[in-house]
Backbone bond lengths (Angstrom), bond angles and torsions (degrees), N, CA, C in turn:
res aa  C-N    CA-C-N  psi(-1)  N-CA   C-N-CA  omega(-1)  CA-C   N-CA-C  phi
1 M - - - 1.448 - - 1.516 108.49 -
2 S 1.287 115.15 135.79 1.451 120.11 178.75 1.525 108.51 -94.07
3 V 1.316 115.39 108.12 1.457 121.45 178.98 1.519 107.98 -123.01
4 E 1.307 115.82 126.01 1.455 121.92 176.69 1.521 107.77 -113.91
5 V 1.329 116.15 129.85 1.458 121.69 177.75 1.520 107.43 -118.39
6 L 1.321 115.87 120.13 1.464 122.41 -179.80 1.518 108.62 -114.36
7 N 1.324 117.31 119.70 1.458 120.29 178.82 1.519 109.69 -98.01
8 E 1.330 115.26 100.74 1.461 123.11 178.79 1.522 109.91 -113.58
9 S 1.336 116.51 18.19 1.466 121.67 -171.12 1.518 114.26 -85.16
10 G 1.327 117.39 -19.98 1.456 120.06 -173.77 1.520 112.46 83.18
11 V 1.324 116.99 0.19 1.460 122.90 178.40 1.524 107.60 -106.61
12 E 1.334 116.29 134.70 1.454 119.28 177.91 1.524 108.95 -74.51
13 L 1.322 115.72 117.56 1.466 122.31 -177.62 1.522 109.35 -135.37
14 D 1.311 115.97 153.53 1.455 121.90 176.67 1.532 108.21 -85.05
15 T 1.314 116.86 97.05 1.465 120.68 -176.49 1.528 111.66 -66.77
16 V 1.325 117.53 -24.22 1.463 120.36 178.40 1.534 110.28 -64.04
17 T 1.324 116.79 -36.66 1.468 120.14 177.27 1.519 110.70 -62.37
18 F 1.326 117.17 -43.19 1.465 120.50 177.77 1.529 110.63 -63.80
19 L 1.317 116.33 -40.48 1.459 121.22 178.16 1.525 110.17 -60.56
20 R 1.317 117.33 -48.53 1.465 121.35 -179.45 1.526 111.62 -64.47
21 L 1.325 116.33 -41.76 1.467 120.10 179.25 1.529 111.06 -63.61
22 A 1.319 116.82 -43.69 1.465 120.32 179.47 1.534 110.05 -61.66
23 R 1.318 116.96 -45.42 1.469 120.15 178.95 1.528 111.21 -64.35
24 F 1.314 116.42 -40.93 1.466 121.90 178.10 1.529 110.12 -58.92
25 T 1.327 116.26 -49.20 1.465 121.69 -178.30 1.521 110.95 -64.51
26 M 1.311 116.33 -44.70 1.454 120.22 -179.68 1.534 110.78 -63.31
27 A 1.317 116.79 -39.75 1.466 120.12 178.20 1.525 110.82 -65.17
28 R 1.343 117.47 -43.78 1.464 121.20 179.30 1.526 111.46 -63.00
29 M 1.326 116.11 -31.08 1.467 121.00 -179.08 1.535 111.46 -90.83
30 R 1.327 116.51 6.60 1.460 123.05 177.79 1.527 112.90 58.25
31 V 1.326 115.10 43.89 1.455 120.43 174.19 1.525 107.17 -77.95
32 H 1.310 117.20 141.69 1.462 122.39 -177.87 1.538 110.50 -53.10
33 P 1.329 117.67 140.11 1.466 121.37 -177.85 1.525 114.44 -60.36
34 E 1.326 117.83 -20.08 1.458 120.49 179.73 1.533 112.77 -101.62
35 A 1.319 117.36 8.60 1.471 120.38 178.92 1.520 109.72 -66.56
36 E 1.322 115.26 154.31 1.460 121.10 -177.56 1.525 110.63 -118.17
37 L 1.333 114.57 141.52 1.463 122.44 177.80 1.515 108.49 -140.59
38 C 1.322 116.34 136.93 1.456 121.37 172.07 1.524 107.69 -119.97
39 L 1.332 115.79 122.79 1.464 122.45 177.74 1.510 108.09 -112.45
40 R 1.330 115.61 116.63 1.471 121.49 177.61 1.517 108.77 -106.39
41 L 1.309 115.86 122.66 1.460 122.22 173.50 1.523 105.66 -91.54
42 V 1.336 116.55 119.20 1.464 120.72 -171.91 1.529 110.92 -126.13
43 D 1.337 115.29 162.36 1.463 120.51 177.83 1.528 110.62 -81.90
44 E 1.318 116.30 172.92 1.463 120.65 -175.66 1.524 112.66 -64.55
45 A 1.325 117.94 -35.58 1.468 120.21 179.93 1.532 110.54 -64.42
46 T 1.323 116.31 -44.47 1.471 120.46 178.57 1.521 110.57 -64.64
47 M 1.331 116.00 -44.46 1.467 119.61 179.58 1.529 110.44 -61.90
48 S 1.316 117.34 -39.67 1.470 121.09 178.04 1.521 111.31 -59.94
49 Q 1.329 116.76 -41.49 1.464 120.65 179.32 1.529 110.92 -62.33
50 Y 1.317 116.99 -46.55 1.466 120.78 179.48 1.529 111.62 -67.03
51 N 1.331 116.09 -39.21 1.457 120.18 -179.40 1.537 110.30 -63.62
52 K 1.313 116.80 -40.28 1.469 121.23 178.56 1.531 110.22 -67.98
53 K 1.334 115.83 -47.10 1.465 120.50 -175.82 1.525 112.83 -65.87
54 Y 1.334 117.58 -43.48 1.461 120.22 -172.13 1.525 114.72 -101.04
55 M 1.333 116.84 -25.21 1.464 119.18 -177.90 1.527 112.20 -112.89
56 G 1.343 116.54 -10.84 1.458 120.20 -179.64 1.521 113.33 71.23
57 T 1.329 116.85 22.54 1.461 122.08 -176.13 1.520 110.10 -117.39
58 D 1.324 116.12 133.61 1.466 120.68 177.55 1.519 110.83 -75.84
59 G 1.317 115.32 146.23 1.457 121.64 175.34 1.513 112.43 88.83
60 P 1.320 115.08 170.73 1.472 119.77 -178.81 1.523 111.81 -77.69
61 T 1.299 115.35 167.25 1.455 123.27 172.32 1.519 107.18 -138.80
62 D 1.310 118.11 177.76 1.462 120.06 -175.12 1.525 113.07 -82.45
63 V 1.343 117.43 -46.26 1.455 120.45 -176.36 1.525 109.86 -148.27
64 L 1.322 115.68 142.11 1.459 123.04 173.56 1.520 107.65 -129.71
65 S 1.316 116.34 139.46 1.461 121.78 -179.23 1.518 110.23 -122.54
66 F 1.330 114.82 139.57 1.455 121.69 -178.89 1.531 108.90 -128.24
67 P 1.344 116.49 89.83 1.470 119.53 -179.12 1.526 111.10 -64.75
68 M 1.326 115.55 145.48 1.463 119.78 179.57 1.532 110.70 -103.07
69 D 1.311 117.70 -65.10 1.463 121.53 -175.37 1.529 112.51 -98.77
70 E 1.325 116.58 10.19 1.466 122.46 178.56 1.531 111.57 50.14
71 L 1.330 115.22 48.00 1.463 120.72 177.12 1.523 109.49 -68.02
72 Q 1.300 115.99 147.55 1.454 121.82 175.29 1.516 108.49 -131.36
73 P 1.333 117.55 149.66 1.463 119.26 178.14 1.528 109.55 -59.35
74 P 1.333 116.80 138.19 1.465 119.24 178.62 1.517 111.25 -71.01
75 R 1.305 116.15 154.92 1.465 121.99 176.57 1.519 108.68 -93.33
76 D 1.301 115.60 143.12 1.463 124.23 174.44 1.533 113.36 32.53
77 Q 1.316 117.17 -108.39 1.468 121.26 -172.99 1.529 113.78 -92.00
78 E 1.318 118.67 6.13 1.462 120.97 178.02 1.525 109.84 -65.47
79 P 1.329 117.64 147.56 1.467 119.73 174.95 1.535 110.28 -74.17
80 E 1.320 115.31 156.68 1.457 119.66 177.76 1.526 109.10 -68.76
81 P 1.335 118.31 131.40 1.466 119.67 178.78 1.536 110.47 -72.50
82 E 1.318 115.19 140.12 1.464 120.72 178.66 1.518 110.11 -85.72
83 G 1.328 116.26 156.02 1.452 120.64 174.38 1.516 112.70 144.59
84 I 1.309 114.37 -170.84 1.464 122.11 179.87 1.518 107.63 -97.49
85 L 1.313 115.81 122.89 1.460 120.43 179.65 1.519 109.86 -66.16
86 G 1.336 117.29 -52.01 1.450 120.27 176.89 1.511 112.79 141.98
87 D 1.334 113.84 -161.56 1.460 122.34 -177.52 1.519 109.74 -120.24
88 M 1.315 114.50 147.60 1.472 121.55 176.89 1.515 109.02 -131.34
89 L 1.311 115.08 143.22 1.461 121.56 169.91 1.519 107.32 -114.26
90 L 1.316 116.71 133.21 1.455 122.38 179.49 1.516 107.68 -131.19
91 C 1.324 117.58 132.39 1.455 122.79 -177.42 1.529 109.87 -108.27
92 P 1.332 117.38 100.59 1.468 120.39 -178.25 1.532 113.88 -60.22
93 Q 1.337 117.62 -37.26 1.467 120.06 179.90 1.527 110.91 -63.47
94 Y 1.311 116.60 -43.66 1.458 120.43 179.37 1.527 110.21 -66.31
95 A 1.326 115.81 -42.73 1.471 120.43 178.27 1.528 110.51 -59.67
96 A 1.328 116.77 -42.01 1.467 120.61 -179.96 1.521 111.24 -64.33
97 S 1.324 117.19 -35.80 1.466 120.02 -179.10 1.525 112.59 -72.48
98 Q 1.343 117.24 -27.94 1.462 119.11 -177.86 1.527 113.27 -96.43
99 A 1.314 118.77 -15.80 1.471 122.00 -177.06 1.529 113.05 -54.29
100 P 1.347 119.87 -45.21 1.471 119.22 -178.88 1.530 113.17 -60.81
101 S 1.327 117.40 -33.70 1.467 119.25 -178.94 1.532 111.86 -68.72
102 F 1.338 117.32 -18.24 1.465 121.82 176.63 1.527 111.84 -104.12
103 N 1.331 116.18 7.80 1.474 121.98 -177.79 1.518 112.04 55.51
104 R 1.341 115.85 41.31 1.455 121.08 177.49 1.523 109.15 -121.62
105 S 1.326 115.34 152.86 1.461 119.72 170.78 1.527 107.71 -70.80
106 V 1.312 116.57 162.96 1.467 120.26 177.96 1.526 109.57 -62.25
107 D 1.332 117.25 -41.75 1.471 119.93 179.32 1.527 111.55 -61.19
108 D 1.332 116.92 -43.51 1.468 119.65 179.09 1.521 111.40 -66.85
109 E 1.322 117.06 -36.99 1.470 120.61 177.62 1.525 110.34 -64.45
110 L 1.324 116.82 -44.20 1.468 120.12 178.25 1.529 110.84 -63.17
111 A 1.321 116.92 -39.34 1.463 120.17 177.94 1.528 110.36 -64.49
112 L 1.326 116.27 -46.48 1.463 119.90 180.00 1.525 110.63 -60.39
113 L 1.318 117.47 -42.98 1.465 120.91 -178.70 1.531 111.77 -67.85
114 T 1.321 116.99 -33.20 1.464 119.82 175.58 1.520 109.62 -64.22
115 I 1.314 116.37 -46.86 1.470 121.37 177.00 1.525 109.91 -61.06
116 H 1.318 116.78 -45.73 1.465 122.65 -179.43 1.532 110.40 -56.85
117 G 1.329 116.18 -46.71 1.460 120.37 -179.50 1.517 112.43 -63.54
118 I 1.326 116.91 -40.17 1.465 120.58 178.34 1.530 110.06 -65.02
119 L 1.321 116.76 -40.29 1.466 119.09 177.51 1.531 111.04 -62.08
120 H 1.326 117.02 -39.11 1.469 119.00 175.15 1.526 110.49 -61.11
121 L 1.331 117.26 -41.00 1.466 120.37 178.93 1.522 111.39 -62.10
122 L 1.331 115.88 -26.59 1.466 121.21 179.92 1.533 113.04 -91.75
123 G 1.329 116.13 10.30 1.456 119.75 174.40 1.513 115.85 95.41
124 Y 1.326 117.94 -0.32 1.468 119.91 176.88 1.520 109.24 -75.92
125 D 1.331 115.20 148.88 1.458 120.54 -179.56 1.521 108.31 -146.17
126 H 1.331 115.49 171.72 1.464 119.89 179.67 1.522 111.11 -137.77
127 A 1.324 116.18 31.73 1.462 120.60 179.74 1.529 111.91 -74.41
128 E 1.317 116.62 -32.75 1.463 121.94 -179.73 1.529 109.31 -109.58
129 P 1.340 117.81 150.27 1.467 120.72 -176.80 1.533 114.59 -53.66
130 E 1.318 118.52 -43.10 1.468 120.23 -179.63 1.525 111.28 -67.95
131 E 1.333 116.39 -40.28 1.467 120.43 176.08 1.526 110.28 -61.56
132 E 1.319 115.39 -42.49 1.462 120.29 -179.70 1.527 110.93 -61.97
133 R 1.334 116.48 -46.62 1.468 119.90 178.85 1.527 111.14 -57.66
134 Q 1.323 115.68 -45.54 1.462 120.06 -178.80 1.534 110.68 -64.44
135 M 1.317 117.10 -46.45 1.464 120.17 -177.43 1.524 111.34 -67.20
136 W 1.337 117.00 -43.54 1.473 120.70 -179.43 1.528 110.14 -63.00
137 H 1.339 116.92 -41.43 1.462 120.44 178.81 1.533 110.47 -63.36
138 L 1.310 116.78 -45.88 1.456 121.49 -178.52 1.527 111.09 -63.77
139 Q 1.329 117.31 -44.93 1.464 118.23 -178.65 1.530 111.26 -69.08
140 A 1.326 117.97 -33.65 1.471 120.41 176.32 1.530 110.27 -66.40
141 T 1.325 116.65 -40.24 1.466 121.13 178.15 1.521 110.57 -64.25
142 L 1.317 116.98 -46.93 1.465 121.05 179.64 1.525 111.31 -63.74
143 L 1.331 117.29 -39.97 1.467 120.17 178.17 1.525 110.17 -63.59
144 A 1.321 117.41 -44.38 1.467 120.77 179.41 1.528 110.58 -62.32
145 E 1.325 117.67 -42.19 1.460 121.27 177.95 1.530 110.93 -63.35
146 W 1.333 116.05 -41.96 1.468 121.33 179.15 1.530 110.51 -62.47
147 L 1.315 116.57 -47.57 1.464 120.21 -178.59 1.523 111.11 -64.36
148 A 1.325 117.06 -38.78 1.466 120.95 177.92 1.526 110.46 -65.99
149 A 1.319 116.71 -44.61 1.464 120.93 179.61 1.533 110.41 -65.30
150 K 1.306 115.93 -39.85 1.469 121.17 -179.91 1.530 110.47 -63.77
151 R 1.319 117.18 -41.93 1.460 120.88 177.58 1.513 111.12 -62.12
152 G 1.331 115.32 -34.59 1.461 120.28 -179.83 1.523 113.02 -84.72
153 D 1.343 115.95 0.22 1.460 121.31 -178.70 1.512 113.29 57.19
154 S 1.338 116.17 28.66 1.464 119.20 -179.59 1.524 111.79 -107.58
155 V 1.327 117.52 19.10 1.457 121.69 -177.71 1.526 109.76 -88.78
156 E 1.318 115.71 131.90 1.462 119.72 174.92 1.467 111.91 -146.84
């Protein structure tokens, strides 16, 4: 999987962790091995600009996803669809400010938001209650699997 992580946030972060998490999530979701993802870690000013331009909302947000080929996880025995997954923007400063309200560490919040953004790239949404339940359950499951794998040092 081609994953590019660009840290433009001004915050010192371990980009390798984001790379491994993105690959882990994409593999669990059966994304094609040649799919491409670009994850940009940006500051609040940059996130605010994108949030205003694409969502019509003032101020920063935690994560924005921009799907390219509208890939979706394959069902059962279907082959993984090829293509470009898309681009994600993640704002570490915003994530750090909201983590305490969710009783999460900043690292866990960043991991959850990375997973959340990838799920959006795969067509998941949370606009409707049933969609929200499904997406929240899936991202919680993926986060738990990631944290367990990370503790076991078996993440790649």
